[in-house]
C-alpha positions as CSV (number, residue, x, y, z in Angstrom):
1,M,116.8,99.0,117.0
2,T,117.7,96.1,114.6
3,I,117.8,98.5,111.7
4,L,119.7,101.2,113.5
5,T,122.3,98.8,114.7
6,R,122.8,97.5,111.2
7,R,123.3,101.0,109.9
8,K,126.0,101.6,112.6
9,L,127.7,98.3,111.7
10,I,127.9,99.4,108.0
11,T,129.4,102.7,109.0
12,S,131.9,101.2,111.3
13,A,133.0,98.6,108.7
14,A,133.3,101.3,106.1
15,I,135.6,103.4,108.3
16,G,137.7,100.3,109.1
17,A,138.0,99.5,105.4
18,G,140.0,102.7,104.8
19,G,138.5,105.9,106.4
20,L,137.5,108.3,103.6
21,L,136.6,106.0,100.7
22,T,136.5,107.0,97.1
23,G,134.3,104.3,95.9
24,C,132.8,100.9,96.6
25,D,136.0,99.3,95.3
26,A,137.5,99.9,98.8
27,L,134.8,97.7,100.4
28,N,135.1,95.2,97.6
29,R,138.6,94.5,98.8
30,N,137.6,94.1,102.4
31,P,136.7,90.4,103.2
32,A,135.4,91.2,106.7
33,F,132.9,93.7,105.3
34,Q,131.7,91.3,102.7
35,D,131.2,88.6,105.3
36,M,129.2,91.0,107.5
37,L,126.9,91.9,104.7
38,A,126.3,88.3,103.6
39,S,125.6,87.1,107.2
40,A,123.1,89.9,107.8
41,E,121.0,89.5,104.7
42,T,118.6,86.7,105.7
43,A,117.8,88.2,109.1
44,N,117.5,91.8,107.7
45,F,115.2,90.7,104.9
46,A,113.0,88.9,107.4
47,V,112.8,91.9,109.8
48,Q,112.1,94.3,107.0
49,R,109.3,92.2,105.6
50,A,107.8,91.0,108.9
51,L,107.6,94.3,110.9
52,G,105.1,97.1,110.4
53,D,103.4,98.2,107.2
54,R,104.9,96.5,104.2
55,M,104.4,99.8,102.3
56,E,105.8,102.0,105.1
57,L,107.5,105.1,103.8
58,A,111.2,106.0,104.3
59,S,111.6,109.3,106.1
60,E,111.1,112.4,104.0
61,Y,112.7,115.9,104.7
62,G,112.2,119.5,103.9
63,I,114.1,121.9,101.5
64,A,116.1,123.2,104.4
65,D,117.5,119.8,105.0
66,L,119.1,119.4,101.6
67,S,122.8,118.6,101.5
68,P,125.0,121.3,100.0
69,T,126.1,118.9,97.3
70,F,124.9,115.4,96.5
71,R,128.0,113.2,96.1
72,A,128.3,111.1,93.0
73,N,129.5,107.5,93.4
74,G,130.3,104.5,91.3
75,S,130.2,105.3,87.6
76,R,130.3,109.0,86.9
77,D,129.9,108.7,83.2
78,P,129.2,105.6,81.0
79,D,131.9,107.1,78.6
80,T,130.6,105.3,75.5
81,P,130.1,106.9,72.1
82,E,126.4,106.0,72.3
83,Y,125.9,107.7,75.6
84,A,127.9,110.8,74.6
85,A,125.8,111.2,71.5
86,S,122.6,110.9,73.5
87,A,123.8,113.4,76.1
88,A,124.7,115.8,73.4
89,Q,121.1,115.7,72.2
90,G,119.8,116.3,75.7
91,F,118.8,112.6,75.8
92,A,115.9,113.3,73.4
93,N,116.6,109.8,71.8
94,W,116.9,107.9,75.1
95,Q,114.7,104.9,75.4
96,L,113.5,102.8,78.4
97,R,112.5,99.3,77.4
98,L,110.2,97.2,79.5
99,T,110.8,93.5,78.5
100,G,110.3,90.0,79.8
101,L,107.3,88.9,81.7
102,F,104.9,91.7,80.8
103,E,101.6,91.3,79.0
104,K,102.3,94.6,77.1
105,P,106.0,95.3,76.7
106,Q,106.7,99.0,76.4
107,I,109.2,101.5,75.0
108,F,109.2,104.9,76.6
109,S,111.1,108.0,75.5
110,L,112.4,110.4,78.2
111,A,109.7,112.9,77.2
112,A,107.0,110.2,77.5
113,L,108.2,109.4,81.0
114,Q,108.2,113.0,81.9
115,S,104.6,113.4,80.7
116,L,103.3,110.8,83.1
117,P,102.3,111.7,86.7
118,Q,105.3,112.6,88.8
119,R,106.4,112.3,92.4
120,T,108.8,114.6,94.2
121,Q,110.4,113.4,97.4
122,I,113.3,114.6,99.6
123,T,115.0,111.6,101.1
124,R,118.3,110.5,102.6
125,H,120.7,108.4,100.5
126,D,122.7,106.0,102.6
127,C,125.8,104.6,101.0
128,V,127.3,101.3,101.9
129,E,130.6,103.2,102.5
130,G,129.0,105.0,105.5
131,W,128.2,108.4,104.1
132,S,124.8,110.0,103.6
133,A,123.3,112.8,101.7
134,I,119.8,114.3,101.4
135,G,118.4,115.2,98.0
136,Q,115.2,116.1,96.3
137,W,114.2,113.6,93.6
138,T,111.5,113.9,90.9
139,G,110.4,111.1,88.6
140,V,107.7,108.8,87.6
141,P,106.6,106.2,90.1
142,L,107.6,102.8,88.9
143,K,104.1,101.5,89.8
144,I,102.7,103.5,86.9
145,L,104.9,101.8,84.4
146,L,104.2,98.4,85.8
147,D,100.5,99.0,85.6
148,I,100.8,100.1,82.0
149,A,102.9,97.1,80.9
150,R,100.9,94.6,83.1
151,L,103.1,92.0,84.8
152,Q,102.5,88.4,84.0
153,D,101.5,86.2,87.0
154,S,104.9,84.4,86.9
155,A,106.9,87.7,87.4
156,R,108.8,87.9,90.7
157,F,111.6,90.3,90.2
158,L,112.5,93.4,88.2
159,V,116.0,93.7,86.7
160,F,117.4,97.1,85.9
161,H,119.8,97.2,82.9
162,C,122.1,100.2,82.7
163,A,124.3,102.0,80.2
164,D,127.5,101.9,82.3
165,R,130.0,99.2,82.7
166,L,132.5,98.6,85.6
167,G,135.5,96.4,85.1
168,G,134.2,95.3,81.7
169,R,130.9,94.1,83.2
170,P,127.5,95.7,82.5
171,Y,126.0,97.2,85.6
172,Y,122.6,95.9,86.6
173,E,120.5,95.7,89.7
174,S,117.2,94.0,90.8
175,I,114.4,94.3,93.3
176,D,111.3,92.3,94.1
177,L,107.8,93.4,93.3
178,L,107.1,94.7,96.8
179,D,109.7,97.3,96.4
180,G,108.7,97.7,92.7
181,F,105.2,98.8,93.7
182,H,106.3,100.9,96.7
183,P,105.1,104.5,96.4
184,Q,108.6,105.9,96.9
185,T,110.2,103.7,94.2
186,I,110.6,106.1,91.3
187,L,112.6,106.5,88.1
188,A,114.1,109.9,88.8
189,H,115.1,112.4,86.1
190,R,115.6,115.5,88.3
191,L,117.8,116.2,91.3
192,N,117.2,119.2,93.5
193,G,115.0,120.9,91.0
194,A,117.3,120.5,88.0
195,A,117.8,117.9,85.3
196,L,119.7,114.9,86.7
197,P,123.5,115.5,86.3
198,V,125.5,112.9,84.3
199,A,127.5,112.0,87.4
200,N,124.3,111.2,89.3
201,G,122.9,109.0,86.6
202,A,121.3,111.1,83.8
203,P,118.9,110.8,82.3
204,L,117.3,108.2,84.5
205,R,118.1,106.5,87.7
206,L,116.3,104.3,90.2
207,R,115.3,105.5,93.6
208,V,114.3,102.7,95.9
209,E,114.4,104.6,99.2
210,R,114.3,101.8,101.7
211,Q,117.6,100.2,100.5
212,L,121.3,101.2,100.4
213,G,122.7,103.3,97.7
214,Y,124.2,100.7,95.5
215,K,120.7,99.4,94.7
216,H,119.8,102.8,93.2
217,A,120.9,101.9,89.6
218,K,121.9,104.8,87.3
219,Y,121.8,105.3,83.5
220,I,118.8,103.0,83.2
221,T,118.0,101.7,79.7
222,G,115.7,98.7,80.5
223,I,113.5,97.0,83.0
224,Q,113.2,93.2,82.6
225,A,110.5,91.3,84.5
226,V,111.6,87.8,85.4
227,A,110.5,84.8,87.4
228,S,114.0,84.1,88.7
229,L,117.4,85.9,88.9
230,A,119.2,82.8,87.7
231,G,120.9,83.3,84.4
232,I,121.2,87.0,84.8
233,G,124.9,87.9,85.4
234,E,126.0,85.4,87.9
235,G,122.5,84.9,89.3
236,K,123.0,86.9,92.5
237,G,120.8,89.9,91.5
238,G,123.3,92.7,90.8
239,Y,126.7,93.9,89.8
240,W,128.1,94.2,93.3
241,Q,126.5,91.0,94.4
242,D,128.3,89.2,91.6
243,V,131.8,90.8,92.0
244,A,132.0,91.3,95.7
245,N,129.3,89.2,97.4
246,Y,127.3,92.2,98.5
247,E,123.9,91.2,99.8
248,W,121.0,91.3,97.4
249,Y,118.5,92.8,99.9
250,A,120.0,95.9,101.2
251,G,117.2,97.2,103.3
252,I,117.8,100.0,105.9
Protein backbone atom coordinates (compact mmCIF):
# COMPACT_ATOMS: atom_id res chain seq x y z
CA MET A 1 0.00 0.00 0.00
CA THR A 2 2.86 2.39 0.75
CA ILE A 3 4.35 1.92 -2.72
CA LEU A 4 1.00 2.16 -4.52
CA THR A 5 0.09 5.33 -2.67
CA ARG A 6 3.40 6.90 -3.61
CA ARG A 7 2.83 6.05 -7.28
CA LYS A 8 -0.59 7.74 -7.13
CA LEU A 9 0.94 10.82 -5.50
CA ILE A 10 3.49 11.10 -8.29
CA THR A 11 0.79 10.81 -10.95
CA SER A 12 -1.41 13.40 -9.25
CA ALA A 13 1.47 15.83 -8.86
CA ALA A 14 2.44 15.41 -12.50
CA ILE A 15 -1.09 16.20 -13.66
CA GLY A 16 -1.19 19.21 -11.37
CA ALA A 17 2.12 20.42 -12.81
CA GLY A 18 0.59 20.89 -16.23
CA GLY A 19 -1.51 18.01 -17.53
CA LEU A 20 0.12 16.49 -20.62
CA LEU A 21 3.80 17.14 -20.02
CA THR A 22 6.48 17.21 -22.69
CA GLY A 23 9.46 16.56 -20.45
CA CYS A 24 10.77 16.56 -16.91
CA ASP A 25 11.38 20.32 -17.24
CA ALA A 26 7.71 20.86 -16.40
CA LEU A 27 8.15 19.18 -13.03
CA ASN A 28 11.48 20.93 -12.53
CA ARG A 29 9.51 24.18 -12.40
CA ASN A 30 7.00 22.89 -9.85
CA PRO A 31 8.23 23.54 -6.26
CA ALA A 32 5.42 21.52 -4.66
CA PHE A 33 6.39 18.47 -6.67
CA GLN A 34 10.06 18.84 -5.73
CA ASP A 35 9.13 19.10 -2.04
CA MET A 36 6.95 15.99 -2.29
CA LEU A 37 9.79 13.94 -3.77
CA ALA A 38 12.34 15.16 -1.24
CA SER A 39 10.11 14.49 1.76
CA ALA A 40 9.28 10.97 0.59
CA GLU A 41 12.82 9.78 -0.08
CA THR A 42 13.96 8.67 3.37
CA ALA A 43 10.76 6.79 4.18
CA ASN A 44 10.54 5.25 0.72
CA PHE A 45 14.14 4.02 0.81
CA ALA A 46 13.58 2.45 4.24
CA VAL A 47 10.40 0.69 3.10
CA GLN A 48 11.96 -0.64 -0.10
CA ARG A 49 15.05 -1.94 1.68
CA ALA A 50 13.30 -3.33 4.78
CA LEU A 51 10.32 -5.18 3.30
CA GLY A 52 10.43 -8.51 1.53
CA ASP A 53 13.22 -10.04 -0.53
CA ARG A 54 15.98 -7.50 -1.17
CA MET A 55 16.32 -9.02 -4.65
CA GLU A 56 12.58 -9.17 -5.36
CA LEU A 57 11.82 -8.80 -9.06
CA ALA A 58 9.75 -6.05 -10.61
CA SER A 59 6.67 -7.33 -12.44
CA GLU A 60 7.30 -8.78 -15.88
CA TYR A 61 4.77 -9.02 -18.71
CA GLY A 62 4.07 -10.85 -21.95
CA ILE A 63 4.44 -9.86 -25.59
CA ALA A 64 0.73 -9.09 -25.78
CA ASP A 65 1.18 -6.41 -23.12
CA LEU A 66 3.72 -4.33 -25.07
CA SER A 67 2.77 -0.69 -25.55
CA PRO A 68 2.14 0.30 -29.21
CA THR A 69 5.02 2.76 -28.95
CA PHE A 70 7.62 3.35 -26.26
CA ARG A 71 7.76 7.06 -25.62
CA ALA A 72 11.16 8.77 -25.62
CA ASN A 73 11.80 11.30 -22.89
CA GLY A 74 14.57 13.62 -21.79
CA SER A 75 17.38 13.79 -24.34
CA ARG A 76 16.38 12.35 -27.70
CA ASP A 77 19.80 12.76 -29.33
CA PRO A 78 23.11 13.84 -27.75
CA ASP A 79 23.59 15.93 -30.92
CA THR A 80 27.37 16.08 -30.79
CA PRO A 81 29.81 15.45 -33.66
CA GLU A 82 31.30 12.50 -31.78
CA TYR A 83 27.94 10.87 -31.21
CA ALA A 84 26.80 11.47 -34.81
CA ALA A 85 29.99 9.90 -36.14
CA SER A 86 29.58 6.85 -33.91
CA ALA A 87 25.92 6.45 -34.89
CA ALA A 88 26.89 6.61 -38.57
CA GLN A 89 29.16 3.60 -37.97
CA GLY A 90 26.44 1.65 -36.21
CA PHE A 91 28.23 2.35 -32.91
CA ALA A 92 31.00 -0.08 -33.88
CA ASN A 93 33.51 2.20 -32.14
CA TRP A 94 31.41 2.79 -28.99
CA GLN A 95 33.23 2.11 -25.75
CA LEU A 96 31.99 1.52 -22.23
CA ARG A 97 34.67 2.22 -19.63
CA LEU A 98 34.57 0.81 -16.10
CA THR A 99 36.72 3.04 -13.90
CA GLY A 100 37.22 3.97 -10.28
CA LEU A 101 37.19 1.44 -7.47
CA PHE A 102 37.60 -1.72 -9.55
CA GLU A 103 40.37 -4.25 -9.14
CA LYS A 104 40.43 -4.73 -12.92
CA PRO A 105 39.14 -1.64 -14.79
CA GLN A 106 37.66 -2.58 -18.16
CA ILE A 107 36.87 -1.20 -21.60
CA PHE A 108 34.09 -2.95 -23.52
CA SER A 109 33.05 -2.42 -27.13
CA LEU A 110 29.38 -2.75 -27.99
CA ALA A 111 30.17 -6.03 -29.75
CA ALA A 112 31.94 -7.33 -26.65
CA LEU A 113 28.93 -6.50 -24.49
CA GLN A 114 26.63 -8.22 -26.95
CA SER A 115 28.80 -11.35 -26.84
CA LEU A 116 28.27 -11.79 -23.11
CA PRO A 117 25.25 -13.64 -21.62
CA GLN A 118 22.10 -11.59 -22.19
CA ARG A 119 18.82 -11.10 -20.38
CA THR A 120 15.50 -10.19 -22.02
CA GLN A 121 12.71 -8.79 -19.86
CA ILE A 122 9.35 -7.14 -20.50
CA THR A 123 8.76 -4.50 -17.85
CA ARG A 124 6.82 -1.32 -17.19
CA HIS A 125 8.61 2.01 -17.30
CA ASP A 126 7.07 4.51 -14.88
CA CYS A 127 7.97 8.13 -15.55
CA VAL A 128 8.03 10.74 -12.82
CA GLU A 129 5.61 12.72 -15.01
CA GLY A 130 2.90 10.12 -14.44
CA TRP A 131 2.90 8.13 -17.69
CA SER A 132 3.90 4.48 -18.15
CA ALA A 133 4.86 2.19 -21.02
CA ILE A 134 5.65 -1.50 -21.29
CA GLY A 135 8.66 -2.53 -23.36
CA GLN A 136 10.87 -5.53 -24.01
CA TRP A 137 14.52 -4.91 -23.18
CA THR A 138 17.56 -7.04 -24.01
CA GLY A 139 21.02 -6.44 -22.62
CA VAL A 140 23.86 -7.68 -20.48
CA PRO A 141 23.16 -7.97 -16.74
CA LEU A 142 25.25 -5.38 -14.94
CA LYS A 143 26.27 -8.04 -12.42
CA ILE A 144 28.31 -9.78 -15.10
CA LEU A 145 30.39 -6.66 -15.75
CA LEU A 146 30.86 -6.03 -12.03
CA ASP A 147 32.06 -9.60 -11.54
CA ILE A 148 34.55 -9.24 -14.39
CA ALA A 149 35.94 -5.91 -13.14
CA ARG A 150 35.81 -6.93 -9.44
CA LEU A 151 34.74 -4.12 -7.15
CA GLN A 152 37.10 -3.00 -4.43
CA ASP A 153 35.87 -3.32 -0.84
CA SER A 154 35.49 0.45 -0.49
CA ALA A 155 33.07 0.77 -3.44
CA ARG A 156 29.54 1.78 -2.42
CA PHE A 157 27.95 3.38 -5.49
CA LEU A 158 27.99 3.09 -9.27
CA VAL A 159 27.93 6.32 -11.29
CA PHE A 160 26.74 6.18 -14.92
CA HIS A 161 28.29 8.76 -17.22
CA CYS A 162 26.43 9.59 -20.42
CA ALA A 163 27.06 11.16 -23.84
CA ASP A 164 24.20 13.65 -23.60
CA ARG A 165 24.06 17.06 -21.94
CA LEU A 166 21.07 19.04 -20.68
CA GLY A 167 21.30 22.75 -20.09
CA GLY A 168 25.05 22.60 -20.61
CA ARG A 169 25.51 19.95 -17.91
CA PRO A 170 26.63 16.36 -18.56
CA TYR A 171 23.92 13.85 -17.72
CA TYR A 172 24.74 11.24 -15.10
CA GLU A 173 22.99 8.96 -12.64
CA SER A 174 23.94 6.61 -9.83
CA ILE A 175 22.69 3.59 -7.92
CA ASP A 176 23.93 1.60 -4.94
CA LEU A 177 25.39 -1.89 -5.14
CA LEU A 178 22.15 -3.62 -4.15
CA ASP A 179 20.49 -2.32 -7.32
CA GLY A 180 23.72 -2.83 -9.25
CA PHE A 181 23.67 -6.57 -8.57
CA HIS A 182 19.90 -6.95 -8.97
CA PRO A 183 19.12 -9.54 -11.71
CA GLN A 184 16.87 -7.11 -13.63
CA THR A 185 19.48 -4.34 -13.74
CA ILE A 186 20.83 -4.54 -17.27
CA LEU A 187 22.62 -2.42 -19.85
CA ALA A 188 20.10 -2.64 -22.68
CA HIS A 189 20.98 -2.40 -26.36
CA ARG A 190 17.69 -3.69 -27.80
CA LEU A 191 14.09 -2.53 -27.43
CA ASN A 192 11.15 -4.65 -28.59
CA GLY A 193 13.40 -6.99 -30.54
CA ALA A 194 15.25 -4.32 -32.52
CA ALA A 195 18.38 -2.26 -31.99
CA LEU A 196 17.79 0.46 -29.40
CA PRO A 197 16.66 3.66 -31.19
CA VAL A 198 18.64 6.86 -30.75
CA ALA A 199 15.70 8.57 -29.06
CA ASN A 200 15.56 5.79 -26.46
CA GLY A 201 19.26 5.87 -25.63
CA ALA A 202 21.26 4.02 -28.31
CA PRO A 203 23.49 2.23 -28.17
CA LEU A 204 23.33 1.54 -24.45
CA ARG A 205 21.02 2.51 -21.61
CA LEU A 206 20.52 1.46 -18.03
CA ARG A 207 17.44 -0.44 -16.99
CA VAL A 208 17.02 -0.46 -13.21
CA GLU A 209 13.49 -1.77 -13.09
CA ARG A 210 12.56 -1.00 -9.50
CA GLN A 211 13.12 2.73 -9.86
CA LEU A 212 11.45 5.62 -11.71
CA GLY A 213 12.34 6.40 -15.30
CA TYR A 214 14.77 9.25 -14.75
CA LYS A 215 17.16 6.77 -13.10
CA HIS A 216 17.40 4.79 -16.36
CA ALA A 217 20.32 6.71 -17.85
CA LYS A 218 20.72 6.73 -21.66
CA TYR A 219 23.75 6.94 -23.98
CA ILE A 220 26.02 5.34 -21.35
CA THR A 221 29.76 5.74 -21.92
CA GLY A 222 31.14 4.89 -18.49
CA ILE A 223 30.50 3.30 -15.12
CA GLN A 224 32.52 4.65 -12.21
CA ALA A 225 32.68 2.80 -8.89
CA VAL A 226 32.98 5.20 -5.96
CA ALA A 227 32.93 5.18 -2.17
CA SER A 228 30.90 8.40 -2.01
CA LEU A 229 28.83 10.57 -4.35
CA ALA A 230 30.47 13.71 -2.97
CA GLY A 231 32.48 15.54 -5.60
CA ILE A 232 30.49 14.17 -8.54
CA GLY A 233 28.29 16.88 -9.99
CA GLU A 234 26.86 18.63 -6.96
CA GLY A 235 27.12 15.51 -4.85
CA LYS A 236 23.43 14.58 -4.99
CA GLY A 237 23.81 11.53 -7.21
CA GLY A 238 22.33 12.57 -10.55
CA TYR A 239 21.49 15.31 -13.03
CA TRP A 240 17.88 15.84 -11.91
CA GLN A 241 18.87 15.62 -8.27
CA ASP A 242 21.38 18.44 -8.86
CA VAL A 243 19.19 20.78 -10.90
CA ALA A 244 15.73 20.14 -9.46
CA ASN A 245 16.18 18.39 -6.10
CA TYR A 246 14.68 15.11 -7.33
CA GLU A 247 15.18 12.31 -4.86
CA TRP A 248 18.23 10.09 -5.32
CA TYR A 249 16.40 6.87 -4.44
CA ALA A 250 13.41 6.64 -6.76
CA GLY A 251 12.07 3.22 -5.85
CA ILE A 252 8.57 2.19 -6.91
